[in-house]
N, C-alpha and C positions, 0 to 999 in steps of 0.2 A: 360826364360819361355820355357817349353817343347812344342813341336809342338802338336797341337790338344787339348791342355788344356787352358782353360781360367780361370783367377782368378778375383775376384772382392772383393772390400772392403765393409763390412757392416758398415753403419754409426753407430757411438757409441750410439746414442739415440735409434736406433732400437735394437742394441745388448743389451743394459740395459733393455729395455722393455721386450725383449724376455726372458732374464735371470730372471727378476722379475716374469714373467708369469709362467715359469717353476718352480720356487721356490714356488709359490702359489699353483700350482697343486700338488707338492710333499707334501706340508703341508696338503692339503685337503685329499690326499690319506692316509696319516698317521692318520689323525683324523678319517677318515672313518674306517680304520682298527682297531683303538683303540675303536671306538664305537661298532663295531662288537664284539670285544673281551669282552667288558663290558656286552653286551647283552647276550653273551654265558654264562658268569659267573653268571649273574643274573638268567638266565633260569635254569642253573644247580642247583643253591642254592634253588630256589623256588620249582623245581620238586623233587630234592633229599631230602632236609631237610624239606621243607614245606609240600609236598604231599606224601613223602615216595615212590616216583616212581623210582624203581630200573632200569627200562628200559632206563632211561636217561643216566646211566653210559655207557651202550653199545652204545648209540647214540653219546655222546659227548666226551667220554674219550678215551685216548690212551690205548692200551692193557697193557702197563707197568706203568699205572698211579701209582703215589705214593701219598697217603693221610696220613697226619700226624697230627691228632687231639690229643691234649694233654691227654685227658681222655682215648684214645684208642690206642695210640702208632702208629708207622708207619705201614701202610698196603700197599702192592704193588700188583697191578693187579686188574682187574675188579671184579673178584669173591671175593677177600679179602675186597674190598671197600663195596660191597653189603653186605657181612657178617657183617661188622662193623655197618652198619645201622640197621641190624636185632638185633644185640647185644645191640645197643643203645636203640632201642624201647623196648627191653625186660627188661631193668632196671627200 
């Protein structure tokens, strides 16, 4: 052992409990992130398709968004996605 350093052994029961606790925390964080993503998608769908709110595209979407609805073909970019909704409403 090097001078000035002390080592100690963690009992295996403590180690297992700690590992289980960390695993549970990771799972909860994943669930939380997954729930946030679901809420974002639900909000986008409700605002964009349900209410026709084009501002939601600026709020939630990346600048290079790619939307590919079968009836409208692929559209890239916020302005193109907004235009797609305008075309959809006009039909």
